[in-house]
NUKE-283543 format. One line per 4 residues: their letters; for each residue y, z, x of C-alpha. Coordinates in steps of 0.1 Angstrom, whole numbers, padded with zeros to 4 digits. Each point is the difference from the previous one (the first is absolute). Example, Ala and Ser with C-alpha at 12.3 -4.5 7.8 and 13.67 -1.06 7.14 Angstrom:
2
AS) -0045,0078,0123  0034,-0007,0014
This chain:
192
IMDV) -1266,0566,-0198  -0013,-0014,0032  0022,-0001,0032  0001,-0038,-0002
FIIT) 0024,0003,-0029  0036,0011,0001  0010,0018,-0032  0033,-0012,-0014
NDIS) 0024,0020,-0021  -0012,-0018,-0031  -0021,0029,-0015  -0003,0005,-0037
DNGQ) 0004,0032,-0020  0014,0022,0027  -0030,-0004,0022  0004,0020,0033
KDGN) -0007,-0017,0033  -0015,0021,0028  -0010,-0021,0030  -0025,-0026,-0013
KVTW) -0006,0019,-0032  0018,-0001,-0034  -0005,0027,-0026  0010,-0001,-0036
TIDK) 0001,0031,-0022  -0006,-0007,-0037  0008,0030,-0021  -0024,-0007,-0029
LAKG) -0025,-0027,-0009  -0016,0002,-0034  -0036,-0010,-0007  -0002,-0039,-0001
ETKS) 0036,-0003,0015  0005,-0023,0030  0028,0002,0026  0006,-0027,0026
VYVV) 0019,0005,0032  0007,-0023,0029  0012,-0002,0036  0011,-0031,0019
VNAT) -0012,-0004,0036  0005,-0026,0027  -0030,-0010,0021  0003,0000,0038
VNGI) -0032,-0020,0007  -0023,-0023,-0018  -0036,0009,-0010  -0019,0017,-0028
FKNV) 0009,0037,-0006  -0010,0027,-0025  0025,0018,-0020  -0012,0033,-0015
AVAN) 0015,0018,-0029  -0009,0036,-0008  0007,0018,-0032  -0006,0037,-0008
CNEN) 0013,0026,-0025  0000,0038,-0005  -0027,-0001,-0026  -0024,-0021,0022
KTNV) -0002,0010,0037  -0021,-0031,0008  0020,-0030,0014  -0004,-0033,-0017
TSEI) 0004,-0030,0024  0005,-0037,-0004  -0001,-0024,0028  0010,-0037,0001
PVIV) 0001,-0026,0028  0033,-0014,0010  -0001,-0034,0016  0030,-0007,0022
EPAV) 0002,-0037,0010  0015,-0009,0034  0035,-0015,-0001  0018,-0020,0026
AFEL) 0036,-0013,0002  0009,-0026,0026  0032,-0010,0017  0000,-0036,0013
IKIA) 0028,-0012,0023  0000,-0037,0011  0024,-0015,0025  0005,-0035,0014
NPDK) 0011,-0005,0036  0021,-0020,0002  0011,-0004,-0036  0021,-0031,0006
VNVG) -0017,-0030,0018  0000,-0037,0003  -0028,-0021,-0015  -0029,-0002,0025
ENVT) 0007,0035,0015  -0022,0030,-0003  0005,0032,-0019  -0019,0033,0006
FTIT) -0007,0020,-0032  -0008,0037,0004  -0014,0020,-0029  -0001,0038,0002
ITNL) -0018,0020,-0026  0002,0038,-0004  -0023,0021,-0022  0023,0024,-0018
GPSN) -0030,0018,-0014  -0009,0024,-0014  -0035,-0013,0007  -0016,-0019,0029
ATNV) -0003,-0037,-0008  -0032,-0019,0003  -0007,-0038,0002  0036,-0007,0008
NITD) 0009,-0037,-0001  0032,-0018,0009  0005,-0034,-0016  0027,-0025,0010
VLDS) 0004,-0032,-0020  0020,-0025,0021  0025,-0023,-0016  -0010,-0037,0006
AFKF) 0030,-0002,0024  -0019,0021,0025  -0030,-0009,0022  -0020,0029,0013
DGKS) -0010,-0002,0036  -0034,0017,-0006  0007,0031,0021  0008,0036,-0010
TNVT) 0005,0032,0019  -0019,0032,-0003  -0028,-0011,-0023  -0018,-0032,-0008
CDFD) 0011,-0017,-0032  -0016,-0023,-0025  0019,-0033,-0006  -0010,-0023,-0028
GKNT) 0013,-0031,0019  0028,-0005,-0025  0025,0029,-0006  -0018,0033,-0004
IVWK) -0005,0025,0029  -0020,0033,-0006  -0003,0029,0024  -0028,0025,-0008
IGNL) 0015,0032,0015  -0027,0024,-0013  0010,0036,-0004  0036,0013,0003
ENGS) 0006,0038,0000  0028,0016,-0020  0032,-0003,0020  -0014,-0027,0024
SYSV) 0015,-0034,0006  -0014,-0033,0011  0017,-0033,0011  -0011,-0036,0004
SFNV) 0020,-0029,0014  -0006,-0037,-0002  0018,-0032,0009  0009,-0030,-0022
TVLT) 0017,-0033,0007  0028,-0010,-0025  -0007,-0034,-0015  0030,-0006,-0023
DGIL) 0036,0012,-0005  0012,0024,-0026  -0002,0037,-0009  -0037,0006,0003
PNVA) -0017,0030,-0016  -0030,0018,0014  -0018,0027,-0020  -0025,0026,0012
TVNS) -0021,0024,-0021  -0020,0031,0009  -0027,0016,-0021  -0030,0024,0003
TENK) -0028,0013,-0021  0023,0028,-0012  0030,-0022,-0007  -0010,-0029,-0023
TGVS) 0035,-0012,-0007  0010,-0008,0036  0035,0002,0015  0019,-0031,0010
NKTN) 0030,-0008,0021  0017,-0033,0006  0021,-0012,0029  0019,-0033,0003
VTAM) 0005,-0024,0029  0029,-0024,0001  -0010,-0033,0016  0025,-0027,0009
């Protein structure tokens, strides 16, 4: 088993683990009989890898091998924290929203986008820190972050003017090529 895999303790039929190799001893195997064994591994990186199985017996000193490709897809989990400062304002005042995303891995994230859909009670001032954003002129702001390495964080901030009173929600979402479902977080502003 390649070094990119970590062998778990889930090994069938008393297979013996030695480093990155598992060995099974099968006492007898009659002509035409089949025996299946397995080992569960965890991948440490994404990519395409080869797994090779070797079988031999006392009666035949030649090894018989079988090789299959193992495709490990990248996986990314995000944490998204959103804060409003201040979170209590009067109508007509400004609020600064700060969105911080962290790639919890295990893979690096590519084509990372943060999307914020503003409640109609907010008016975006058209400016953002750190990175240029795309604004649809109505209520959707998108930041195209690019790549974010495992363990790295990125923050964006922007200002809005509060137009009406009430408890006003604001939701942000982050997604990437490796994370199709996205992660969302909501924060509320109380306007009087």
